[in-house]
Structures are given as structure tokens and as C-alpha cells.
C-alpha positions in Angstrom: -75.5 -42.8 -18.4 -73.3 -40.6 -16.0 -76.0 -37.9 -15.9 -78.4 -40.3 -15.1 -76.4 -41.9 -12.1 -76.0 -38.6 -10.7 -79.4 -37.9 -10.8 -80.5 -41.0 -9.4 -77.9 -40.9 -6.4 -79.4 -38.6 -4.3 -82.7 -40.3 -4.4 -81.2 -43.6 -3.5 -77.9 -43.8 -2.3 -78.3 -44.6 2.0 -82.1 -45.3 1.2 -84.2 -48.2 1.9 -86.5 -49.7 -0.8 -89.5 -49.8 1.0 -91.6 -51.3 -2.2 -90.2 -52.1 -5.8 -92.9 -53.4 -8.1 -92.7 -54.8 -11.7 -95.5 -54.6 -14.3 -94.4 -57.1 -16.7 -92.3 -60.2 -16.3 -89.8 -58.9 -18.5 -87.9 -56.0 -20.4 -85.5 -57.1 -23.3 -85.0 -60.1 -21.0 -86.9 -61.4 -18.2 -86.2 -59.9 -15.0 -84.6 -62.4 -12.7 -86.6 -64.5 -10.3 -88.3 -62.9 -7.5 -86.8 -59.4 -8.5 -89.1 -57.0 -6.9 -89.5 -58.9 -3.6 -85.4 -58.8 -3.4 -85.3 -55.8 -4.0 -87.9 -54.4 -1.6 -86.0 -54.1 2.1 -82.7 -53.2 0.6 -80.8 -50.5 1.4 -78.7 -49.1 -1.5 -75.1 -48.4 -0.6 -73.5 -47.0 -3.2 -74.7 -45.9 -7.0 -72.0 -46.7 -9.6 -71.7 -46.9 -13.4 -69.4 -48.8 -15.8 -69.6 -48.5 -19.3 -73.6 -48.2 -20.0 -74.5 -49.9 -17.1 -75.8 -48.3 -13.4 -74.9 -50.4 -10.6 -76.6 -50.2 -7.2 -74.7 -52.1 -5.0 -77.0 -53.3 -2.2 -76.5 -54.0 1.5 -77.1 -57.6 1.2 -74.0 -58.0 -1.1 -76.2 -58.3 -4.1 -75.7 -55.6 -7.5 -78.8 -54.6 -8.8 -78.2 -53.9 -12.9 -79.6 -51.4 -15.0 -79.2 -50.7 -18.8 -81.5 -48.2 -20.3 -81.3 -49.5 -24.0 -82.4 -47.1 -26.4 -85.3 -45.7 -25.1 -85.1 -46.4 -21.3 -85.3 -43.7 -18.6 -85.6 -43.3 -14.9 -87.7 -40.8 -13.8 -88.1 -39.4 -10.0 -91.5 -38.2 -9.7 -91.8 -34.5 -8.4 -88.0 -33.5 -8.9 -87.8 -30.3 -10.8 -84.1 -29.5 -10.3 -81.2 -31.1 -12.5 -77.4 -29.5 -13.1 -76.6 -28.6 -16.4 -78.0 -27.1 -19.4 -81.5 -28.6 -20.0 -84.9 -28.1 -21.3 -88.1 -30.1 -20.3 -89.6 -33.2 -22.2 -92.9 -34.2 -22.3 -93.3 -36.3 -19.6 -93.4 -40.2 -20.5 -96.4 -42.1 -21.2 -97.3 -44.3 -18.0 -98.5 -46.9 -20.4 -94.8 -47.6 -20.7 -93.9 -47.6 -17.1 -92.3 -51.0 -16.1 -90.7 -50.8 -12.9 -91.6 -48.6 -9.9 -89.3 -48.3 -6.7 -90.6 -46.4 -3.7 -88.3 -45.6 -0.8 -89.0 -45.1 3.0 -88.0 -41.1 2.5 -91.3 -40.8 0.2 -89.4 -40.8 -3.3 -90.7 -42.6 -6.3 -89.1 -43.5 -9.0 -90.1 -45.0 -12.4 -88.2 -46.8 -15.2 -90.1 -46.1 -18.4 -89.2 -47.7 -21.6 -91.8 -47.7 -24.8 -89.5 -49.9 -27.0 -88.4 -52.0 -23.9 -84.7 -52.5 -25.4 -83.4 -51.9 -21.9 -83.0 -54.4 -19.0 -82.6 -55.3 -15.4 -80.4 -57.8 -13.3 -79.4 -58.7 -9.6 -76.2 -60.9 -9.0 -74.0 -61.1 -6.1 -71.1 -58.5 -6.2 -68.5 -61.0 -6.0 -69.4 -62.1 -9.3 -69.5 -58.7 -11.1 -66.3 -58.6 -13.1 -66.7 -62.2 -14.8 -70.0 -61.3 -15.3 -71.1 -61.8 -19.2 -71.9 -57.8 -18.9 -68.6 -56.7 -17.6 -65.9 -59.0 -18.8 -63.5 -58.0 -20.9 -64.6 -54.3 -20.9 -61.8 -51.6 -21.2 -61.0 -48.7 -18.7 -63.3 -45.9 -18.4 -62.6 -42.9 -20.2 -62.6 -40.5 -17.5 -61.0 -42.9 -14.8 -57.5 -43.3 -14.1 -56.5 -46.4 -15.6 -57.6 -44.4 -19.1 -54.3 -42.4 -20.0 -51.9 -41.5 -22.9 -49.7 -44.5 -22.5 -52.8 -46.4 -22.3 -54.0 -45.4 -25.4 -50.9 -45.8 -27.3 -50.2 -48.9 -26.3 -54.1 -50.4 -26.8 -53.9 -48.7 -30.5 -50.4 -49.8 -31.4 -50.9 -51.5 -35.0 -54.1 -51.9 -35.0 -55.3 -51.7 -38.8 -59.5 -50.9 -37.9 -60.1 -47.4 -38.4 -59.6 -44.9 -35.1 -63.7 -44.7 -34.8 -64.1 -48.1 -34.7 -61.4 -48.9 -32.2 -62.5 -46.3 -29.7 -66.3 -47.6 -29.8 -64.8 -51.2 -29.1 -65.8 -51.7 -25.7 -62.9 -53.6 -25.0 -60.5 -50.5 -26.1 -62.6 -48.1 -23.8 -65.8 -48.6 -22.0 -68.9 -46.3 -22.8 -67.6 -43.7 -25.1 -70.6 -43.7 -27.4 -70.8 -42.8 -31.0 -71.7 -38.7 -30.5 -68.4 -38.4 -28.5 -66.1 -40.5 -30.7 -67.3 -38.0 -33.4 -67.0 -35.1 -31.4 -63.5 -35.9 -30.3 -62.1 -37.1 -33.4 -63.0 -33.7 -34.9 -61.3 -31.5 -31.9 -58.4 -33.5 -32.5 -58.2 -33.0 -36.2 -58.4 -36.7 -36.7 -60.1 -38.4 -39.6 -62.6 -41.2 -38.7 -61.2 -43.6 -41.2 -57.8 -43.0 -40.5 -56.2 -46.4 -39.1 -55.6 -46.6 -35.4 -52.1 -47.7 -35.5 -50.8 -44.8 -37.9 -51.6 -42.1 -35.8 -48.7 -40.4 -34.1 -47.9 -40.4 -30.4 -48.1 -36.3 -30.6 -51.6 -36.9 -32.1 -53.1 -39.4 -29.8 -52.1 -36.9 -26.9 -54.5 -34.4 -28.3 -57.0 -36.9 -29.0 -56.8 -38.5 -25.4 -57.2 -34.8 -23.8 -60.1 -34.4 -26.5 -62.0 -37.2 -25.5 -61.9 -36.2 -21.9 -62.9 -32.5 -22.6 -66.0 -33.6 -24.5 -67.2 -35.9 -21.7 -66.8 -33.4 -19.4 -68.8 -30.7 -21.3 -71.1 -33.3 -22.1 -71.8 -34.2 -18.5 -72.1 -30.9 -17.3 -74.6 -30.2 -20.1 -76.6 -33.2 -19.0 -76.0 -36.0 -21.9 -77.3 -35.4 -25.4 -80.8 -35.5 -26.8 -81.3 -36.9 -29.9 -85.1 -38.6 -29.6 -86.1 -40.5 -26.1 -83.1 -39.8 -23.6 -84.1 -37.7 -20.5 -82.8 -37.3 -17.4 -84.2 -38.4 -14.3 -86.4 -35.1 -13.9 -87.6 -35.6 -17.3 -85.3 -33.0 -18.5 -83.6 -33.6 -21.9 -79.7 -33.3 -22.1 -78.1 -29.7 -23.8 -75.2 -31.1 -25.0 -76.7 -31.2 -28.5 -76.7 -27.6 -28.7 -73.0 -27.6 -28.6 -72.0 -30.3 -31.4 -69.3 -29.4 -33.3 -69.9 -31.6 -36.2 -72.0 -34.4 -34.8 -75.4 -33.9 -36.9 -74.3 -30.9 -39.1 -73.9 -32.2 -42.4 -73.5 -29.5 -45.2 -72.8 -26.8 -42.8 -69.4 -25.1 -42.4 -66.6 -26.1 -40.1 -66.6 -24.5 -36.7 -62.9 -24.7 -36.5 -61.1 -21.0 -36.4 -59.9 -20.5 -40.2 -61.0 -24.0 -42.0 -63.4 -23.0 -44.0 -64.5 -26.6 -44.7 -68.2 -28.3 -44.8 -69.4 -31.1 -42.7 -69.5 -34.3 -44.6 -72.0 -37.3 -43.3 -71.3 -41.4 -44.1 -72.3 -44.6 -42.5 -69.7 -46.7 -40.8 -70.6 -49.7 -39.1 -74.2 -48.6 -39.2 -73.7 -45.8 -37.3 -73.6 -42.1 -38.6 -70.2 -40.5 -38.7 -69.7 -36.6 -39.1 -66.4 -35.0 -40.4 -64.6 -32.0 -41.9 -62.2 -33.1 -44.4 -60.6 -30.2 -44.5 -59.3 -30.2 -41.1 -59.5 -33.5 -39.6 -56.8 -35.7 -41.7 
């Protein structure tokens, strides 16, 4: 989501929306009343990300919220370059384009979502922190409020597994399954270990591993497994750097480890780890 936000920013921030259109009444949820009309004529002052949401702050005091769901993607027509390590995806099927945004500067943005699990909303900025989407969210993993003392405090006494704890949006916002798996491997921590039993020294290592994995993933444009693509149609490149995710049966990449990557399903999500070096 951070990669998508960064890709959208040059086309939206400081730009006036000349025309907004919706091609159906809903995505996962119905669009808010007069959604397209309320976006038309508005300027995007800032573009932020909170957890897995993109927040466009408008000049009338409202915030346009986008969640991509499982298969949603924004495209900027005509854009060819995007920072990071990419290979190019097939263009989206226009039959699944549901929202079109045109700016006064001539940019055309399209939201495409084959399964329609994404959704959008338009709310007053004053209601943002208390909105159901955001109330109770933990700090951003790359933000200043996420640090070693916070991680130690929030995990203290937790009997749930460390993987489940890190995926809990109340603990840390927007940290996805892939990046939790990769960070735990780098930190040498078994995903099933009780969060409250991890020593301060190992939590320090985990904290730095989380930030390193996310920074590398953003640089590479995210991770493409099926439908994700950046705004120019490019797929992320971080999947080529996975050390454990989707590598079941392969040798562990940790130096001198000699272990083999295992896979299990925890909470409906795939977990990959090395039993030898993750304890």
C-alpha cells in the first residue's frame, strides 16, 4: 500500500479532480451518497497511508478513503516509470474498471477490481480517528511511535503466538503476513513462540528485522503473488528476495544453517519458517 501511495502522489497531490466517475453503485460496500459528484472539483491536498488504507485529504475538509481489498489496483494511464525493481504485468481488464478519476492536468486514474473486495468512503476529516476503519489501530511499523520499548510493552504477558500478535492490527497497523514471516526468519524467532516469552534482546532484533524487511519491500515495489500491481501496471519485485515465504522444501538461506523451510497454516494463512534456525 505504501508503494501504491507513493506512485499515486505525483498525479494527485496538489491536483484538482476535474471529473470523477463510478461505473457501478458499489464495490464491497455501496459508494457513499453522491460520491463522484462530491469528488469532482476538489483538490487533493495530501495523500497518506494508514494501515492498508490510502487517505486523500481534500480541500473541503473531507478524506477520500480507498482500500484495495484482495484484487483492487489503481492505474495511471500512460505512466511508464515507477521506482523499484519491477517486471510488467498484463494490463487490467477494462470490464473490471469501476472508478475513473481525471485531473485538470490531464492525468487519468482508474480503479480496477475483478472481485470487488475493495471499497471507498468519503468522510469528514474530524471523524477520521474515531471512524470504524481506524479506531483502535496500533502504530505504523515505520512510524516514530513503533519502537523497541513499545514492542516490549505491548507483547508483555501475551500467550498468543508472536506471528498472530504481529498480525493483530491493534498491536501494529498494516503489517502483512508475508512481512511478518520474513521478519521472524531474520530475527531467528519461531512463529509459534508465545509473544510474551520472547526476551528483550530477541525483541530488539525482531524490531530491526521488521523495519528492514518493510524498507526493502517498499524499495522493491511490494510483493506480487497474484493480482497486485503498482499504479503503472508494474508488479512488485520483493517476491524475488523472499528468504522463507513460498519456499517450502528449499534450503534455508541463513549462513551455515543447513535447515529446510517448512510450511503450515495458522489462522487460515500460510506460515513458512526454518525449524533449525528459528526457535
